[in-house]
C-alpha positions as CSV (number, residue, x, y, z in Angstrom):
1,X,-12.8,56.0,206.2
2,X,-15.3,53.4,207.2
3,X,-18.8,54.2,206.0
4,X,-21.3,54.1,208.7
5,X,-24.8,52.6,207.6
6,X,-27.9,52.0,209.6
7,X,-29.1,48.8,210.4
8,X,-31.8,49.1,207.6
9,X,-29.2,50.1,204.9
10,X,-27.1,47.1,206.2
11,X,-29.8,44.8,205.5
12,X,-30.6,46.3,202.3
13,X,-26.9,45.7,201.2
14,X,-27.0,42.0,202.4
15,X,-30.1,41.5,200.4
16,X,-28.7,43.1,197.3
17,X,-25.6,41.0,197.7
18,X,-27.6,37.9,198.2
19,X,-29.7,38.7,195.1
20,X,-26.5,39.1,193.1
21,X,-25.3,35.8,194.4
22,X,-28.5,34.2,193.4
23,X,-28.5,35.7,189.9
24,X,-24.8,34.5,189.5
25,X,-25.5,30.9,190.7
26,X,-28.8,30.7,188.5
27,X,-26.9,32.0,185.6
28,X,-24.0,29.5,186.3
29,X,-26.6,26.5,186.7
30,X,-28.5,27.6,183.6
31,X,-25.1,27.6,181.7
32,X,-24.4,24.3,183.3
33,X,-27.6,22.7,182.2
34,X,-27.2,24.2,178.7
35,X,-23.7,22.7,178.6
36,X,-24.9,19.3,179.8
37,X,-27.8,19.3,177.4
38,X,-25.5,20.2,174.5
39,X,-22.7,17.6,175.8
40,X,-25.7,15.1,176.0
41,X,-26.9,15.7,172.5
42,X,-23.4,15.3,171.3
43,X,-22.9,12.1,173.1
44,X,-26.2,10.8,172.1
45,X,-25.6,11.9,168.5
46,X,-22.1,10.2,168.6
47,X,-23.6,7.1,170.0
48,X,-26.1,7.1,167.5
49,X,-23.7,7.4,164.8
50,X,-21.7,4.7,166.3
51,X,-24.6,2.3,166.4
52,X,-25.4,3.4,162.8
53,X,-21.9,2.5,161.8
54,X,-21.9,-0.7,163.6
55,X,-25.3,-1.7,162.0
56,X,-23.8,-0.7,158.6
57,X,-20.9,-2.8,159.2
58,X,-23.1,-5.8,160.5
59,X,-25.3,-5.4,157.3
60,X,-22.3,-5.2,155.2
61,X,-20.8,-8.3,156.8
62,X,-23.9,-10.2,156.6
63,X,-24.2,-9.4,152.7
64,X,-20.8,-10.2,152.3
65,X,-21.0,-13.6,153.9
66,X,-24.3,-14.2,152.1
67,X,-22.6,-13.2,148.8
68,X,-19.4,-15.6,149.6
69,X,-21.7,-18.3,150.4
70,X,-23.5,-17.8,147.2
71,X,-20.3,-17.6,145.1
72,X,-18.9,-20.9,146.8
73,X,-22.1,-22.6,146.3
74,X,-22.2,-21.5,142.7
75,X,-18.6,-22.4,142.1
76,X,-19.2,-26.0,143.7
77,X,-22.3,-26.4,141.6
78,X,-20.5,-25.4,138.4
79,X,-17.7,-27.7,139.3
80,X,-20.1,-30.5,140.0
81,X,-22.2,-30.0,136.8
82,X,-19.3,-29.5,134.4
83,X,-17.5,-32.7,135.9
84,X,-20.8,-34.7,135.0
85,X,-20.8,-33.2,131.5
86,X,-17.1,-34.0,131.1
87,X,-17.9,-37.6,132.2
88,X,-20.3,-37.9,129.4
89,X,-18.0,-36.3,126.9
90,X,-15.3,-38.9,127.6
91,X,-18.0,-41.6,127.3
92,X,-19.1,-40.0,124.1
93,X,-22.5,-39.6,125.4
94,X,-22.6,-35.8,125.7
95,X,-25.7,-33.9,124.0
96,X,-25.5,-30.9,122.1
97,X,-26.9,-29.0,125.0
98,X,-24.1,-30.4,127.3
99,X,-21.5,-29.4,124.6
100,X,-23.0,-25.9,124.6
101,X,-22.6,-25.6,128.3
102,X,-19.0,-26.5,128.2
103,X,-18.5,-23.9,125.6
104,X,-20.0,-21.5,127.8
105,X,-18.1,-22.6,130.7
106,X,-14.8,-21.9,128.7
107,X,-16.1,-18.4,127.9
108,X,-16.7,-17.8,131.7
109,X,-13.4,-18.9,132.4
110,X,-12.0,-16.3,130.2
111,X,-14.2,-13.9,132.0
112,X,-12.9,-14.9,135.4
113,X,-9.3,-14.7,134.5
114,X,-9.5,-11.2,133.1
115,X,-11.4,-9.9,136.2
116,X,-8.8,-11.8,138.4
117,X,-5.9,-9.8,136.5
118,X,-7.4,-6.3,137.0
119,X,-9.8,-4.4,139.0
120,X,-13.2,-4.4,137.4
121,X,-15.1,-2.4,139.9
122,X,-18.1,-3.3,141.9
123,X,-20.5,-3.5,138.8
124,X,-18.0,-5.4,136.8
125,X,-17.3,-8.0,139.6
126,X,-21.4,-8.3,139.7
127,X,-21.3,-9.3,136.1
128,X,-18.7,-11.9,136.8
129,X,-20.6,-13.4,139.6
130,X,-23.9,-13.4,137.4
131,X,-21.7,-15.0,134.6
132,X,-20.9,-17.6,137.0
133,X,-24.4,-18.3,137.7
134,X,-25.3,-18.3,134.1
135,X,-22.4,-20.9,133.3
136,X,-23.8,-23.3,136.3
137,X,-27.4,-22.9,135.3
138,X,-26.4,-23.8,131.8
139,X,-24.8,-26.7,132.9
140,X,-27.5,-28.0,135.4
141,X,-30.3,-27.6,132.6
142,X,-28.3,-29.8,130.3
143,X,-27.7,-32.2,132.9
144,X,-31.5,-32.1,133.4
145,X,-32.2,-32.9,130.0
146,X,-29.7,-35.8,130.0
147,X,-31.7,-37.4,132.9
148,X,-30.3,-36.1,136.0
149,X,-33.3,-34.4,137.6
150,X,-31.6,-33.4,140.8
151,X,-29.5,-30.8,138.8
152,X,-32.6,-28.7,138.7
153,X,-32.4,-27.9,142.5
154,X,-29.6,-25.5,142.1
155,X,-31.5,-23.3,139.7
156,X,-33.0,-20.7,141.5
157,X,-36.0,-18.4,140.3
158,X,-35.7,-14.8,140.1
159,X,-38.1,-11.9,140.3
160,X,-37.8,-10.0,136.9
161,X,-40.5,-7.3,137.5
162,X,-38.0,-4.6,138.3
163,X,-35.7,-5.7,135.6
164,X,-38.2,-5.6,132.9
165,X,-40.6,-3.0,133.7
166,X,-37.3,-0.5,133.6
167,X,-37.3,-1.3,129.9
168,X,-41.0,-1.3,129.1
169,X,-44.3,-2.6,130.8
170,X,-44.9,-4.6,127.6
171,X,-41.9,-6.7,128.3
172,X,-42.8,-7.2,131.8
173,X,-46.4,-8.2,130.6
174,X,-44.8,-10.5,128.1
175,X,-43.0,-12.3,130.6
176,X,-45.8,-12.8,132.9
177,X,-47.6,-14.4,129.9
178,X,-44.6,-16.6,129.3
179,X,-44.8,-17.7,132.9
180,X,-48.7,-18.2,132.4
181,X,-48.0,-20.5,129.6
182,X,-46.2,-23.0,131.8
183,X,-49.6,-24.0,133.2
184,X,-49.7,-27.8,133.4
185,X,-52.9,-27.7,131.5
186,X,-51.2,-26.2,128.6
187,X,-50.2,-29.0,126.1
188,X,-47.9,-26.7,124.1
189,X,-46.3,-25.1,127.1
190,X,-42.7,-25.3,125.9
191,X,-43.1,-23.7,122.5
192,X,-45.4,-20.9,124.0
193,X,-42.9,-20.1,126.8
194,X,-39.8,-20.1,124.4
195,X,-41.4,-17.9,121.9
196,X,-42.2,-15.2,124.3
197,X,-38.7,-15.6,126.3
198,X,-37.1,-15.4,122.7
199,X,-38.9,-12.1,122.1
200,X,-37.9,-10.7,125.4
201,X,-34.3,-11.2,124.6
202,X,-34.7,-9.5,121.2
203,X,-36.5,-6.5,122.7
204,X,-34.1,-5.8,125.6
205,X,-31.4,-5.5,122.8
206,X,-33.4,-3.5,120.5
207,X,-34.6,-0.9,123.4
208,X,-31.2,-0.7,124.8
209,X,-29.2,-0.5,121.5
210,X,-31.2,1.0,118.7
211,X,-30.1,0.1,115.3
212,X,-29.1,3.7,114.3
213,X,-27.1,4.2,117.5
214,X,-25.1,1.0,117.0
215,X,-24.4,1.9,113.3
216,X,-23.2,5.3,114.5
217,X,-21.0,4.2,117.3
218,X,-19.4,1.1,115.6
219,X,-17.7,1.9,112.4
220,X,-17.3,-1.8,111.3
221,X,-20.6,-2.7,112.4
222,X,-22.0,-6.0,111.0
223,X,-25.3,-6.0,109.7
224,X,-28.0,-9.0,109.2
225,X,-29.4,-9.7,105.6
226,X,-32.4,-7.4,106.8
227,X,-29.8,-4.6,107.5
228,X,-30.0,-4.6,111.1
229,X,-26.8,-4.7,113.4
230,X,-26.0,-8.4,114.4
231,X,-26.5,-9.2,118.2
232,X,-22.9,-9.4,118.9
233,X,-22.4,-5.7,117.8
234,X,-25.3,-4.6,119.9
235,X,-23.8,-6.4,123.1
236,X,-20.4,-4.6,122.0
237,X,-22.4,-1.3,121.9
238,X,-23.9,-1.8,125.3
239,X,-20.7,-2.6,127.0
240,X,-18.8,0.2,125.4
241,X,-21.6,2.7,126.2
242,X,-21.3,1.9,129.9
243,X,-17.6,1.6,130.0
244,X,-17.8,-2.1,130.7
245,X,-16.1,-3.4,127.6
246,X,-13.9,-5.9,129.4
247,X,-11.9,-8.8,128.1
248,X,-13.9,-11.7,127.2
249,X,-17.4,-10.3,128.6
250,X,-18.8,-9.5,124.8
251,X,-17.9,-13.1,124.0
252,X,-19.6,-14.6,127.2
253,X,-22.7,-12.4,126.7
254,X,-23.1,-13.4,123.1
255,X,-22.4,-17.2,124.0
256,X,-24.9,-17.0,126.9
257,X,-27.7,-16.0,124.5
258,X,-26.7,-18.6,122.1
259,X,-26.8,-21.2,124.5
260,X,-30.3,-20.1,125.6
261,X,-31.5,-20.0,122.1
262,X,-30.1,-23.5,121.6
263,X,-32.4,-24.5,124.6
264,X,-35.4,-23.0,122.8
265,X,-34.7,-25.3,119.9
266,X,-34.5,-28.2,121.9
267,X,-37.6,-27.5,124.0
268,X,-39.5,-26.4,121.0
269,X,-39.5,-30.0,119.7
270,X,-41.5,-31.4,122.6
271,X,-44.1,-30.6,125.2
272,X,-44.4,-31.7,128.6
273,X,-46.0,-34.6,130.5
274,X,-47.3,-37.9,128.9
275,X,-47.8,-36.0,125.6
276,X,-44.2,-35.0,125.0
277,X,-40.4,-35.3,125.8
278,X,-40.3,-33.0,129.0
279,X,-41.8,-33.2,132.2
280,X,-42.6,-29.9,134.4
281,X,-39.3,-30.3,136.2
282,X,-37.6,-29.9,133.0
283,X,-39.7,-26.9,131.9
284,X,-39.3,-25.2,135.4
285,X,-35.5,-25.8,135.0
286,X,-35.8,-24.0,131.6
287,X,-37.6,-21.1,133.3
288,X,-34.9,-20.6,135.9
289,X,-32.3,-20.8,133.1
290,X,-34.2,-18.0,131.2
291,X,-34.9,-15.9,134.3
292,X,-31.2,-15.8,135.1
293,X,-30.3,-15.0,131.5
294,X,-32.7,-12.0,131.2
295,X,-31.5,-10.8,134.7
296,X,-27.8,-11.0,133.4
297,X,-28.5,-9.2,129.9
298,X,-30.8,-6.6,131.5
299,X,-27.8,-5.9,134.1
300,X,-25.4,-5.7,131.1
301,X,-27.8,-3.4,129.3
302,X,-28.2,-1.0,132.1
303,X,-26.5,2.3,132.1
């Protein structure tokens, strides 16, 4: 039976239905706005992640290109410097420094061959790259000493602050003092610089490979007349401690330090400028060589 309502009741029913519809529309609109807002946040977040991923890929590609360019440049530089030394060897004109560079180059080739034969990981590959730079710098400095001043152009300076302060502030201060000694007004620049630099190599090894730890770890540890582990065994300890004991690497690190120490002997016999055998270009080539060697050894010593 149809219900009878008064006009007032009918208007009330219409208003009630309209209110219900408005609430439903408002609830729908609120839900739609919430959904759209969440969707926008999700899309924005996705786009942000995509942008970050693209930026990371771009950064990696830039670094990879720069790294590959440096590797190519170092290989070309190494080949060029070694070729010059070999020409001098064939002409029986090679100096002891150049012959030392050839030996270091052979040690590097052994490291490079071993790294190509197996996966050394990212840090191992970094050591191989640094070893190549070391071989190239060694050859360049020996050629500078033989009269090729242009060879010094490929030897780049390195900022050693982070490398040395990680061991001790004293090492960082000692290095700053070594650099200060290269002042053009210092008539004994070579000796001052080489003395400080030699001590830095010694302290890096002593701090990173304490005598007692090396003796405990290496059963057949060889000792100096003073009872300290020899340098080669300290290097072996460092490489084994950090699981970087790779074929040929121990030999290369030891040979690299030998090569630098040999340069110290050469430079200790002279001073720069008119007073001696070496000009500032030669001393700054030595500086670059030593900086690279310290960076290499500190990277080897890093846990």
